C-alpha positions in Angstrom: 30.8 122.8 82.7 28.2 124.6 84.8 25.1 125.7 82.9 22.9 127.1 85.7 22.0 130.8 85.8 24.2 131.3 88.9 27.7 129.9 88.5 29.7 129.7 91.8 33.2 131.4 91.7 34.5 131.2 95.2 33.7 132.1 98.8 33.6 135.8 99.6 36.2 135.2 102.3 38.6 133.6 99.7 38.1 136.6 97.3 38.9 139.1 100.0 42.2 137.4 100.7 43.7 137.8 97.2 44.3 140.7 94.8 42.3 138.9 92.1 41.2 135.6 90.7 40.8 134.4 87.1 38.2 131.9 86.0 37.9 130.1 82.6 34.6 130.9 81.0 32.6 130.8 77.9 31.2 134.2 77.2 28.7 134.4 74.4 29.9 130.9 73.4 33.5 132.2 73.1 36.3 130.7 75.3 38.0 133.4 77.4 38.7 134.1 81.1 37.2 136.4 83.7 38.9 138.6 86.3 37.2 138.8 89.6 38.4 141.1 92.4 37.2 142.7 95.7 37.6 146.5 96.0 36.2 148.9 98.6 33.6 146.5 99.9 32.4 145.2 96.5 33.1 142.3 94.1 33.8 143.2 90.5 34.3 141.1 87.4 35.4 141.8 83.8 36.2 139.7 80.7 40.0 139.4 80.8 40.5 141.2 77.5 42.1 144.6 76.8 40.4 146.2 73.8 43.7 147.7 72.5 45.6 144.5 71.5 43.0 141.8 72.4 45.2 140.3 75.1 44.5 139.4 78.8 45.2 142.2 81.2 47.4 139.9 83.2 49.1 138.4 80.1 52.6 139.7 80.8 52.6 139.8 84.6 50.6 138.2 87.3 48.9 141.4 88.3 45.9 143.5 87.2 46.4 146.7 89.2 48.9 149.4 88.6 51.6 150.2 91.1 49.3 152.6 93.0 46.5 150.0 93.3 44.0 152.6 92.1 43.6 151.4 88.4 43.4 148.2 86.5 46.3 148.0 84.1 47.0 145.9 81.0 50.4 144.4 81.6 51.2 144.4 77.8 51.1 148.2 77.0 50.2 149.8 80.3 46.7 150.9 79.4 44.7 151.8 82.6 41.1 151.3 83.5 38.8 152.6 86.2 38.2 149.4 88.3 34.6 150.2 89.3 33.4 151.0 85.7 36.0 149.3 83.4 36.4 152.6 81.5 39.7 153.1 79.8 41.7 156.2 81.0 44.4 155.9 78.4 44.2 158.2 75.3 44.1 155.5 72.5 41.0 153.8 74.0 39.7 156.6 76.1 36.1 156.1 77.1 35.9 152.5 75.9 35.0 149.9 78.6 36.0 146.5 79.6 33.1 144.0 79.3 31.7 143.8 82.8 30.2 140.6 84.2 27.3 140.6 86.7 28.0 139.1 90.1 25.9 138.2 93.1 27.0 137.4 96.6 24.7 135.0 98.4 25.3 133.3 101.8 29.0 134.1 101.6 29.5 132.7 98.1 30.3 134.9 95.0 28.5 133.9 91.8 28.5 134.9 88.2 24.9 135.9 87.3 25.4 136.5 83.6 23.0 134.7 81.2 25.6 134.5 78.4 28.3 133.0 80.6 29.3 129.4 81.5 32.2 128.3 83.6 34.8 126.1 81.8 36.4 123.3 83.6 39.9 124.5 82.9 41.7 127.5 81.4 
C-alpha cells in the first residue's frame, strides 16, 4: 500500500493509449476502485461507483463511455454522466455527481493527489 500524499497511477503516455484504467483504492478508509481516463487533453478520475444502485460503472461491461464517447455511462442501468464534472444527466439522479478524485501530472507521470486516498495492492 502506498501512503504518500502523491500516489503514482501510470505514465501519461500509457493513460493516453487506453480508454480508461481502474485502480484499487481505499477512499476515506473504504475499499473501492477508481476510474482514470484522458479526455480532451486532461486526466480525470472518479470513484467507480454509480449513486443509483451503488455498483461500479463498468460492472456489466468493460466500458465506461456511452456509444457516442461523449458521456460516462453506468453499464448496469445506462445512467449517463458528464465526464468533465461527473454530473448525472439521467432523470432519477439528475444533478448528483460522481465523487471526483484529484490528479496531478508531474514529469510525465499521473498521480492521485487526494489526501483521503491510498492505493491498494490488488482489486
